[in-house]
N, C-alpha and C positions, 0 to 999 in steps of 0.2 A: 452485339448490342443493337437494339431497335429503338429508334427515337421518333416521336411524332412532333411535327412543328405545326402550330396553330396560329394563324394570323387573324387579326380583327376583321370583321365584315367590311369595314370602311376601306381597309387596305386591299382586300381581295378584289374589290371593284375598281380600285384606282389604277393608275398607270404603272408601267414597269419601273419607272424612276423613283417611285415612292421609297423614302429612306428606310422605313420599317421592312418593306419587302426586300430591299437591297441587302440589309443587314441579315435577314433570315436566310436568303438565298446564298449569301457569301459564306455564312457558317455551315449551311447544309452542304454546299459543294466542297468546302474545306475538310470537314470530318468524314465525308464519303470517301475521300482519297485515302483516309486512314482505316477504311474497312467498316465504317458504321453505316447501318441501313437507316436512312432518314426518309420519312414519309410526310409530305406536306398534305395536311388534312383538307379534303374537299367537303364543303358543307353538304353536298349531295351524296357523299360516299357512305359506305357501310363498313365499319371497322371492328376488328376483334381487339378491343381495348386491352385485354389481358396479354396481348402479344407484345406490348410496348414495355420497355424498361424505364424510359423517360418520356414524359409528356411536357413539351416546352411551349409555353404560351408567350406570344409577343404582343405587348400592349395590354390595355385593360379597358373596361367600359361596362355599361349596364348589361351587356350580353353575358358577362361572366356569371352573373347571378343564376341564370338558368343552365348554362353550359356545364360549369364545374360540378354541381351536385349530380347532374345526370350521368357523368362518367366516373365519378369518384368511387362509387360502389361497384363499378364494373372493371376495375383495374387495380393492380398492385404497384403500378408504376409510380415513381416519384414525380410530382408535378412541380415544374419550375416556371417562374414568371419573370420575363424581362419587361418591366413596366413601361420603358421608353418614355421617360419623364423629360418634357421640354417646357415645363411650366415657368411662368415669369412671376406669378403671384407668390407671396410669402408663404412659408410653411404653415403658419398659424391660420391663414385664411383657408388653405387647403384642408387643414385639420377641422375647421369649422364646417367646411363643405361635407365632411363625412357624416355629419349629423343632420344636414339639411335635406332630409328626405321625407316624403309624405306618401306612403304606400297606398293609402285610400284613394288618392288622386293619381296614382301611378306616376309620381314625380320622384325621380332618383338623381343622384349625382354619381359621376364615374368614380370619384374617390370613395364614396359611400359603398359602392358595389365592390371595390377592391378590398375595403376593410372587411366587409361581410364575407368575402371569398377567401380571406387570409387563412382560415382554418383548413382549407384544402391544399394550400400551397406549402411545399416543403422548403424551397429555397428561392430567393430572389437573385437574379443575375443582372448586375448593373454595369453601365459602361463608363462611369466616372464617379469620383468622390462626391460630386454635386448630387448625383442621383442617390447615392448611398445616404448622404446626410438628409436628403429630402424624405426618404423612407423612414429613417430613424426618428426624425422630428415630427412627421405628419401622422404616420400610422403606428409609431412606437414599436417597430419591428426590432427584434434583438439583433445585435451585430453578427452573431453566429449564423444567422439565417441569410445574410447578405454577402454575396461573393462578387468581387470586381473582375470583370472580363472586358478589357478595352477592345475597341474595334481596330482592325487593320486597314491599311490602304488596299484598294482592289486592283489598281492598274499598275503593273510593274514597268518602270521607265527603262529606257536603254541605258547602257553603261555610261555613255557620255552625254552630258547636258549640252544642248545646243546654245549658241550665243543668244542672249535675251534681247527682246525688243521693248521699247519704252511704251508699254501700255499696261493697263490694269484689267484683269479678267474677273468676271463674276458669272457663276453658273447656279441656276436654281429654277424652280417654278416661279417665273418672274412676277406673276400676278398675286402670289401669296404675300399678304400684307406684312407678315412677320419677317420676310426676307429684306425688307427695307430698301427696295430697289429705287424708289423715287428719291429718297435722301441721297443714295449713292450717286444717282444721276445729277442731282443738284450740286453735289460736291465736285463732280467732274466738270460741270459747267462753270462753277465759281473758280476752281483752281486750274482749269484749262488743261487737264490731262486727258489722254486718250483712254476711253472706257469701252470694253467689249462685253456685251451682255449675251450670254448663251443660255438656252433653256426654253421650255414651253412657255409662251406668254399667256396661256390660260384662256383668253377670250378676245374677240375682236374689239370689244369695248375697252378693255384694259390697254390693248395695243395702241388704240387711238389716243388714250390718255397719256401714254408714255411718249408717243410721237409728238403730241402737243407740248409736253413738258420739254422735250429735247429741242423742238423748234428748228432753227437754222444752225444749231451747234453741230458741226460736222465731226467733232471729236468723240461723239457717242454713237456706237454702232450696235444695232440689234440683230443678232444672227438667228434667233429662234432655236428650235430643237436641233441638236447636232448629233451626229453619229459618234460612236466611241472612238473611232479613228480620228475624227476631226477634233474631239475633245483632247485626245493625246497631243495632237499638233498644237492646240491652243495652250495647253499646259507647258509644252516645250518652249513656246515663243514668249509667253507673258513674263514680264519681270515681277509684276505684283498680282496678288489675288486677294480680293476683298469679300468678306462675308460678315457684314455689319448687322446681323439679325437683331430685331428688337424684341423678339419672343424667344425664350431660351432654346437654342439648338441642343440636340442630344450630343452630337459630336461634330457634325459638319464634315462629312466624308470628302466632299469635293475640295475643301481647303486642305485636308490631310494629304490628298493625292497631289494637289498642286505643289505642296511643300516638297514632296518626294521628287517632283520634276524640277526643282530648283527655284520655284517662285518664293518670294517673300510674302508673308501673310499679314493681312489686316483683319483682325477677328474681334467679334463682339466680346464685351466684358460680362455679358449676361449668360448664366448657365454653365455647362460643363466643358465646352470646346477649348477654352483657354488652358485647361489642365494638360492638354496634349502637347503643348509647345515649350514648356520649361523656360519661360521668359525669352524665347527666341522668336517672338512675333510681336507685332504692334497690337496691343490690347487696347481697344478704344471704346468710348461711350457711343453707342450706335445712334443716339439721338442728336449727336453733335456733328453737323455737316463739316465743321472746321476740323475736328479731330480726324474724321474719315479722310478728308481732302489732304490735310497736312501730312498724314502718315503715308498716303500713296505718293505724294510728291517727294517725301524723304527717300522712299524706295527708288523711285524713278531717277532721283538725283545721285544714287549710288550707295546709300546707306543700306547695309544688308546683314542678315544673320546667316546667310549661306556661305559655305556649305555645311556649317555646324548644324543648322536646322534639318537639312536633309539627312545627315548622319544620325541625328537624334531620332527622327521618325523611323528610319529604316532599322535601327537597332531595337527600338522599344515597341514598334507596332508592325513587325514583320509578320506576314500572313502565315508562314509555315510555323513559326514559334507559337503564335496565338491559336492556330488550329490544334496543335498538340496540347496546349494548355486547356483549351475547351474540352477536349476528350478526357483529360485527366480530371477535370472538374466533374464531368458526368460520372466517371468511374467512382470518384470519391463519394458523390451524392448517393449512388446506388448502394453503397456499403453502410450508409447511415440510417439508423432506424428513426421512424417518425416519432 
């Protein structure tokens, strides 16, 4: 089997920690161990499109409109799309957006381009029931064309979880507004718990804003970008992990990984991430500083869903199990006529 992986232009030029890139590379490396030849498409490359059995597209955008027609007639491969939906607006607003296009002025919407490209797409591979329902209600895709493939955690912990320390960890592109870092900091200041922030802070301007917000409060620490080894160490030490995003996360892989390392999780009630935890996490309103803060305090004071949460994640989102499942999905799709 030969599979092409195609990432959006915006992801290609972004950093290695981009969530879409991480998802694609994780799936690629996983099924390559099972004997699948996976080619990540380079925009400057020249390819024999007829050599592929599956063409798997991650994300969507106005670029689809030109790309898909150009390869559709040059391949017999089944085209799969993982739309990577992290929208916060309602389905009906996104549905309206599919009609809000003005070709004469070259004004298009990403949802409109996905709707127009639907005739080329054989199957949609989604990461959560949230994404599935969003496709069903927004583009009116039939259920038979949507397949659920959850994500797995990337980083395997040691057999024994170290004793935990009384602090809350957060990992993200800190300057990204949807990560809600400033409210998280405000909750730490108000409830006086130790908060450790790891991840690229984006720009010196944002870092100055964050430092000004923190002021003289020594309980908030900014580490910046950390290595994978350092990230593992933080997962091992932290008692709580918070991801209070205000814009729908697709999955929130860092929270999933933290749970496997024995952290208790404070997760947004927006989007699909909460589906992964089976009521074994603190599901909060990310706009409420008090809900964020009180949940973290409860964890630091000893209220826990562990080790049941860790066992749940390791059983249901095991990387080896999901790699085999992805391969079986590809095989099944190859046998289905368009």
